[in-house]
matplotlib code that plots the C-alpha trace (Angstrom):
import matplotlib.pyplot as plt

x = [-7.2, -6.1, -8.6, -8.1, -9.7, -9.5, -11.2, -14.1, -15.1, -13.4, -12.3, -10.8, -8.2, -6.4, -3.1, -2.3, -4.5, -2.6, 1.0, 0.8, 1.5, 4.5, 5.1, 1.7, 1.3, -1.8, 1.1, 4.6, 1.9, 1.3, 4.6, 6.4, 7.0, 8.6, 5.6, 8.6, 7.5, 4.0, 3.9, 5.3, 3.0, 0.1, -1.5, -2.7, -3.2, -5.7, -3.9, -7.7, -9.4, -6.2, -7.1, -4.7, -5.5, -5.0, -6.6, -7.5, -10.3, -12.2, -14.7, -11.5, -10.7, -13.2, -11.2, -8.4, -10.0, -11.4, -8.4, -6.9, -9.9, -10.4, -6.7, -7.9, -8.0, -11.4, -11.1, -14.4, -15.0, -17.0, -14.0, -11.3, -7.7, -5.3, -7.3, -7.1, -4.1, -2.4, -4.6, -3.3, 0.2, 0.0, -1.3, 1.3, -0.4, 0.2, -2.2, -0.7, -3.1, -6.6, -8.0, -6.4, -9.8, -10.1, -6.8, -6.6, -10.1, -8.6, -5.0, -6.8, -8.8, -5.7, -4.5, -7.2, -7.0, -3.9, -4.7, -6.9, -5.3, -2.1, -4.6, -6.0, -2.5, -1.3, -4.8, -4.2, -0.5, -1.8, -3.6, -1.2, -0.1, 4.2, 4.5, 2.4, 1.8, 4.2, 6.7, 7.0, 7.6, 11.1, 12.0, 13.6, 10.5, 8.2, 4.8, 5.5, 6.4, 3.4, 1.0, 2.5, 2.2, -2.3, -2.2, -0.9, -1.7, -4.5, -7.7, -9.7, -7.8, -9.0, -10.9, -7.7, -6.5, -9.3, -9.1, -5.6, -6.4, -9.4, -6.7, -4.8, -6.6, -7.7, -4.5, -4.1, -6.9, -6.3, -2.7, -3.8, -6.1, -3.7, -1.5, -4.6, -5.3, -1.6, -1.2, -4.4, -4.1, -5.5, -3.9, -0.5, -0.4, 1.7, -0.8, -2.4, 1.1, 1.9, -1.9, -0.4, 2.9, 2.0, -0.7, 2.0, 4.1, 1.4, 0.6, 4.2, 5.0, 2.0, 3.5, 6.7, 5.5, 3.2, 5.8, 8.7, 5.9, 6.3, 9.7, 9.9, 7.2, 8.8, 9.7, 12.0, 13.4, 15.0, 11.2, 9.4, 11.4, 10.8, 7.1, 5.4, 3.2, 6.0, 8.3, 4.6, 5.4, 8.4, 7.7, 5.0, 7.3, 10.5, 9.0, 8.1, 12.4, 14.0, 12.0, 12.9, 16.6, 16.4, 14.7, 17.5, 20.0, 18.3, 17.9, 21.7, 22.4, 19.9, 21.7, 25.3, 24.2, 22.5, 26.4, 27.3, 24.7, 23.3, 19.6, 18.8, 19.4, 20.9, 19.8, 18.0, 17.0, 13.4, 12.8, 14.0, 11.9, 8.7, 9.6, 9.5, 6.5, 5.1, 5.9, 3.3, 0.4, 1.6, 0.4, -2.9, -1.7, -1.7, -5.0, -4.7, -3.8, -6.7, -8.9, -9.8, -11.1, -7.6, -6.4, -8.5, -7.7, -3.5, -4.2, -6.4, -4.0, -1.4, -2.4, -3.7, -1.0, -0.5, -4.0, -2.7, -0.1, -1.5, -4.3, -1.4, 0.2, -2.5, -2.8, 0.3, -0.3, -3.5, -1.6, 0.7, -1.9, -4.0, -1.5, 0.2, -3.2, -4.4, -1.4, -0.8, -4.9, -3.9, -0.5, -1.4, -4.2, -3.6, -3.3, -3.5, -2.2, -1.1, 2.4, 3.2, 2.9, 4.2, 1.9, -0.7, -0.2, -1.8, -5.0, -5.1, -4.8, -7.0, -9.5, -8.8, -9.4, -13.1, -12.1, -12.4, -11.6, -11.7, -8.7, -7.4, -10.0, -9.0, -10.8, -11.4, -14.1, -10.8, -9.7, -13.4, -13.5, -10.4, -11.3, -13.9, -12.5, -9.7, -13.1, -14.8, -11.3, -11.0, -14.1, -13.9, -10.5, -11.5, -14.4, -12.0, -10.9, -12.6, -15.2, -11.8, -11.2, -14.4, -15.0, -11.4, -11.9, -14.9, -14.3, -11.4, -12.9, -15.6, -12.4, -10.7, -13.3, -14.3, -10.5, -10.7]
y = [-66.8, -67.9, -69.9, -70.0, -72.0, -70.3, -72.3, -74.2, -71.2, -70.4, -67.4, -66.4, -63.1, -62.4, -62.7, -59.4, -57.8, -59.9, -59.0, -55.4, -56.5, -58.8, -58.7, -59.8, -63.9, -64.1, -61.7, -63.8, -67.3, -65.0, -64.6, -67.3, -70.1, -72.4, -75.0, -75.8, -72.6, -72.4, -74.8, -73.6, -70.3, -72.5, -75.8, -78.2, -77.8, -79.4, -80.6, -81.5, -78.7, -76.0, -74.8, -73.4, -74.1, -72.7, -73.9, -70.1, -67.8, -67.1, -64.2, -61.8, -62.6, -61.2, -57.5, -59.6, -60.6, -56.6, -55.3, -56.9, -55.9, -52.4, -51.2, -50.4, -52.4, -52.0, -52.5, -53.6, -52.0, -55.8, -57.5, -58.0, -56.6, -59.1, -62.5, -58.9, -57.8, -62.0, -63.0, -60.0, -60.3, -64.1, -62.9, -60.0, -57.1, -53.9, -51.7, -49.0, -50.1, -48.7, -45.7, -43.2, -42.8, -46.6, -46.9, -44.6, -46.2, -49.8, -48.7, -46.8, -50.0, -51.7, -49.5, -50.0, -53.6, -53.9, -52.2, -53.8, -57.3, -55.6, -53.9, -57.3, -59.2, -56.6, -57.2, -60.9, -59.8, -58.0, -60.8, -63.5, -64.9, -64.5, -68.2, -70.8, -74.2, -75.7, -73.7, -75.2, -78.8, -80.0, -77.1, -77.4, -78.4, -77.6, -79.2, -76.9, -74.1, -74.5, -74.7, -71.5, -69.4, -70.5, -69.6, -66.3, -65.9, -67.4, -66.4, -68.9, -71.9, -72.7, -71.3, -70.5, -68.7, -66.1, -65.3, -65.2, -62.3, -60.9, -60.3, -58.7, -56.0, -55.9, -55.2, -52.4, -51.2, -51.0, -50.2, -46.6, -45.5, -46.2, -44.5, -41.7, -41.7, -41.3, -37.8, -36.8, -34.3, -36.8, -39.9, -38.2, -39.2, -41.8, -44.8, -43.7, -43.6, -47.2, -48.8, -46.8, -48.7, -51.5, -51.9, -50.8, -53.7, -56.0, -54.8, -54.4, -58.2, -59.7, -57.4, -59.1, -62.6, -62.1, -61.1, -63.8, -65.9, -65.0, -64.3, -67.9, -69.6, -67.6, -70.1, -66.6, -64.6, -62.5, -62.5, -61.8, -58.4, -57.4, -57.6, -54.2, -55.2, -56.9, -53.8, -51.9, -55.1, -54.2, -50.1, -50.9, -52.6, -50.9, -47.9, -49.9, -51.3, -47.7, -45.5, -48.4, -47.6, -43.8, -43.6, -45.4, -43.3, -40.2, -41.4, -41.4, -38.5, -36.8, -37.7, -37.6, -33.8, -33.9, -35.5, -31.6, -29.9, -28.2, -27.4, -27.9, -31.3, -29.8, -33.9, -33.7, -37.5, -36.4, -34.7, -37.5, -40.0, -37.7, -38.2, -42.2, -41.9, -40.7, -43.5, -45.8, -44.1, -46.4, -49.4, -48.6, -49.8, -52.7, -53.2, -53.4, -56.8, -57.6, -55.5, -55.4, -51.8, -50.6, -52.7, -51.5, -47.7, -47.8, -50.4, -46.8, -44.3, -46.5, -46.4, -43.2, -41.5, -39.2, -37.9, -37.6, -35.7, -33.2, -32.4, -31.6, -29.2, -27.8, -26.8, -26.0, -23.1, -21.9, -21.2, -19.3, -17.7, -16.3, -15.6, -13.6, -11.3, -11.4, -9.4, -7.2, -5.9, -5.8, -5.2, -1.1, -2.2, -1.2, -3.7, -6.3, -9.8, -9.6, -8.5, -10.8, -13.3, -16.0, -14.7, -15.3, -18.8, -20.4, -18.0, -19.4, -23.0, -23.3, -21.1, -23.6, -26.6, -24.7, -25.0, -21.9, -21.0, -17.1, -16.8, -13.9, -12.4, -9.5, -6.1, -4.1, -5.2, -5.8, -8.6, -10.1, -10.4, -12.4, -14.7, -16.0, -16.2, -18.4, -20.5, -21.1, -22.2, -24.5, -26.4, -27.3, -28.4, -30.6, -31.6, -33.1, -35.9, -37.3, -38.9, -40.9, -41.7, -43.1, -45.1, -46.8, -47.7, -49.6, -50.8, -52.5, -53.3, -54.9, -57.4, -57.7, -58.9, -61.5, -62.6, -63.3]
z = [-70.0, -66.5, -65.0, -61.1, -58.6, -54.9, -52.0, -54.7, -56.6, -60.5, -61.5, -64.9, -66.1, -69.2, -69.4, -70.2, -67.2, -65.0, -66.2, -65.1, -61.8, -62.1, -58.6, -57.5, -57.4, -60.4, -62.0, -61.5, -62.8, -66.3, -66.8, -65.8, -68.9, -66.4, -64.9, -62.2, -60.7, -61.9, -60.0, -56.6, -57.0, -56.6, -54.4, -57.2, -60.8, -63.3, -66.4, -67.7, -67.1, -67.3, -63.3, -60.9, -57.9, -54.0, -51.2, -49.8, -49.1, -51.9, -50.4, -49.8, -53.4, -54.6, -53.8, -55.3, -58.2, -58.7, -58.5, -61.6, -63.0, -62.1, -60.5, -57.4, -54.1, -51.9, -48.1, -46.8, -42.9, -41.7, -42.6, -40.4, -40.3, -39.7, -41.5, -44.7, -44.7, -44.4, -47.7, -49.5, -48.6, -49.7, -53.6, -53.1, -53.7, -51.3, -49.8, -51.2, -54.4, -52.5, -52.3, -49.0, -47.7, -47.2, -46.5, -43.5, -42.2, -42.3, -40.7, -37.5, -37.4, -37.5, -35.1, -32.5, -33.4, -32.0, -29.2, -28.2, -28.2, -26.4, -23.3, -23.8, -22.7, -20.4, -18.4, -18.1, -17.2, -14.6, -13.2, -13.6, -10.6, -10.3, -9.9, -11.0, -10.0, -12.3, -11.3, -7.8, -9.4, -9.1, -6.7, -3.3, -0.2, -3.6, -1.7, 1.0, -1.0, -3.6, -0.2, 2.0, -1.6, -2.2, 1.4, 0.8, -2.6, -4.2, -1.8, -3.6, -3.5, 0.4, 3.1, 5.3, 2.5, 2.6, 5.6, 5.7, 2.5, 5.1, 7.7, 5.5, 4.5, 8.0, 9.1, 6.6, 8.1, 11.6, 11.2, 9.0, 11.6, 14.2, 12.7, 12.3, 15.6, 17.0, 16.0, 17.7, 20.9, 23.6, 22.3, 23.1, 26.1, 28.3, 28.5, 24.4, 23.2, 24.6, 23.1, 19.6, 20.1, 20.7, 18.3, 15.3, 16.8, 16.4, 12.7, 11.8, 12.8, 10.5, 7.7, 8.3, 8.6, 5.7, 3.7, 4.7, 3.7, 0.4, 0.1, 1.0, -0.9, -4.4, -6.9, -8.0, -5.9, -8.2, -10.2, -6.6, -5.6, -9.2, -8.6, -8.2, -5.2, -3.0, -3.2, -1.7, 0.9, 1.3, 2.0, 4.5, 6.7, 6.9, 8.6, 11.8, 11.9, 10.5, 13.3, 16.2, 14.6, 14.3, 18.0, 19.3, 17.7, 19.0, 22.7, 22.9, 20.8, 23.2, 26.5, 25.1, 24.6, 28.4, 30.0, 28.0, 29.1, 25.8, 26.0, 22.8, 20.5, 17.2, 16.3, 13.0, 13.3, 14.7, 11.5, 9.9, 12.2, 10.9, 7.9, 8.4, 10.5, 8.0, 5.0, 6.8, 4.6, 2.0, 3.8, 2.0, -1.0, 0.4, -0.3, -4.0, -3.9, -3.2, -4.4, -8.3, -8.6, -7.0, -9.5, -12.9, -11.2, -11.6, -14.7, -16.0, -14.6, -16.3, -19.4, -19.2, -18.4, -22.4, -21.4, -17.9, -18.9, -21.6, -18.8, -16.4, -19.2, -19.7, -16.3, -16.1, -19.3, -17.8, -14.5, -15.8, -18.8, -16.3, -13.2, -15.5, -17.1, -13.2, -12.1, -15.0, -14.1, -10.5, -9.2, -9.4, -6.5, -2.7, -0.6, -3.6, -3.1, -7.1, -6.2, -8.3, -10.8, -8.4, -5.7, -8.6, -9.5, -5.6, -7.3, -10.8, -9.3, -7.2, -9.5, -12.7, -10.6, -9.9, -6.1, -5.6, -1.7, -1.8, 0.0, -2.4, -5.1, -7.6, -6.8, -10.5, -13.0, -15.6, -12.4, -12.5, -16.0, -16.2, -13.1, -15.1, -18.4, -15.6, -14.0, -17.6, -18.9, -15.8, -16.5, -19.6, -18.9, -16.1, -18.2, -21.3, -19.9, -17.3, -19.9, -21.7, -18.4, -16.6, -19.7, -20.3, -16.0, -16.3, -19.2, -17.3, -14.2, -15.5, -17.9, -15.1, -13.4, -16.1, -16.1, -12.2]

ax = plt.figure().add_subplot(projection="3d")
ax.plot(x, y, z, "-o")
ax.set_aspect("equal")
plt.show()
């Protein structure tokens, strides 16, 4: 018998039994005749007791011991997958010796643990600052840049930093409200337009100053430009300066055509200018910098993109299927809106989303049956991913708060 001492517990395995598995550590110990090679396989050897000592976990070795006796590797649910894999790899035993049902459950648990650790790492990276305090040491004007970085990036570092964070959020809201009010008819007169332009200019100056302070205080310009939040900040301020540029060009173009006695302005700068003004709506994304809820929402969408893509795929399939069915049963009805499958897409989309505007409705019994099937499918379809997304969002939100 092989006398094996694992962590202070003695196990005895017959040489003949251990030799059945020559690639395992105990199998090699039974087959080797050279004492030097045997000593390389264990941590220590007692000549008096003829015991091979291994400084390993004896609780897991019970399953290894059972494997040599029965030829089947047991896997218990309460074990840590990483620790168990590490131990059996040390003993040279492969998972293929376990039962298929146990192996499938164990591999699922391994995948869950790997996914959990990956998400934890990404959550920590989500809250990890772009520049740590240590990165400013030895840099040009390191103390000054570190002070500005804390003032702009770390609201919890001081009272002025918290005030700046609050001001940033307030200016974003003021900018969005100003953009909204500028479309109101009563605000389009000369005085209202002037107030809106001044408000936009003040917000743009604040956002520009904030962006430049972040740029100056950054320890690495490359990392600064690659950061998503800094890209959002740049998108928030660019429309203002592009608008000024295009307005000047548009004014020059108009004067030129007036000189040529042309009533109609052939320039397309006006349409481009409207598009540039619309880009200001992206300023609301700046709120995510200091909002844990928005960060958790964005993180949830990134983590659940497969489920979201599946949902969009199912919606597209439903729209194509039910629009084709509705067209086939309604196209002969006089005055119908379902004259073609593309015309029925809108009806199918609003019915699947359970909104149902009622602007396009079926007139026949068969059409109403198809509509009922479409609405029922939409209810089931919309109900499937909501619980998954909500559970993950609440979980990620709690973890982000805990990390903060």
